[in-house]
Residue, then its C-alpha position, 0 to 999 in steps of 0.5 A: m485478450t483481458r488483463l489477467d491473460w496479460l499478466n498471466r503471461l508476462p515473463v516471470e521478472d516483467a510480472q514481479a514488477e507489476f505485483l512490486r506495483c502493488c506491494g512493495s514486498g520483493r518476497w511477495a511480489e516473486a511468489m506472486a510472479r511465480a504463482r502464475p497462471f491465475p484462473s480468475q481475479d478472485a484465484l489471483f486476489a485469494e492468492a495475494s491475501w494467502l501469500w501475504s499472511q505467509t510474509g513477516p515483519d521484514d517483508w512488511r516494513e519492506a512493503m512500507l517503504h514504497h508509500p509515501r507518508i500521508g499527505d505528503v502528496s508533493k513528492l507523490r509522482e517524484k519518488y513513487a514513479g510507478t505507483g504515483a499516480w495510485s497514491e495520489q487517487e488513495q489519498r484524495g481526501i486530503e485534497g480540501a482539507g485545512e492547513d491546521v489538519i494538514q499540518a496535524l499531519a504531517d506533525g503525527n507523521r513524525a511522531y509516529e515515525e519516532r515511536f514506530g521506527f516506520i511510516f503510518l500507513v493507512c488505506a487512505t481509500g475513500k478516507s477524508a484527511a480529518e479521518m487519517l489524522a483521527l487513526l493515526r493519533e488513535r493507533m499511537n496508543n499501541a504497542p510497536d509489535q501491535e502496529l506493525r500488524v495493524a499497519a501490515d492489515e492496511q497493506a493487505k487492503i491497499t494491495r487488494i486496491r492496487l492489484e484490482k487497479l492493475l487488473a483494470s488498467p488499459 
């Protein structure tokens, strides 16, 4: 049985829990669980993207609550048990960063949260700590409503990567 078959056959509540591991929006996860069965991985990815486009600011903020702060790798496993390993992989670019970059990320995260009211969310996969810091600083210039949309777009990228991981898991 493929992982897609497994996902398609899960009870609704279990499927919803799996989708919540990929995106912390309850409304999105519930809609994904109801949209099954998916005939292919591409169909699953297309539905995930379409359903995310149907969400709004409340859903986006809810999803953000399921992410650790960029660089806060010490709390990943403790607070985000269901997604900690994924988050740690996604934030691998933090490894080897200098103390100055780590401190600047911590300071930048605090300033970002004060300005926008939510955590800095970026699809960290493949990005170094310095690249994430540069993006954080650049995005500080956005208007709050624009930044919320940028963060929602980053969530969509993260969701896609996590869906791929879910389907590739043993």
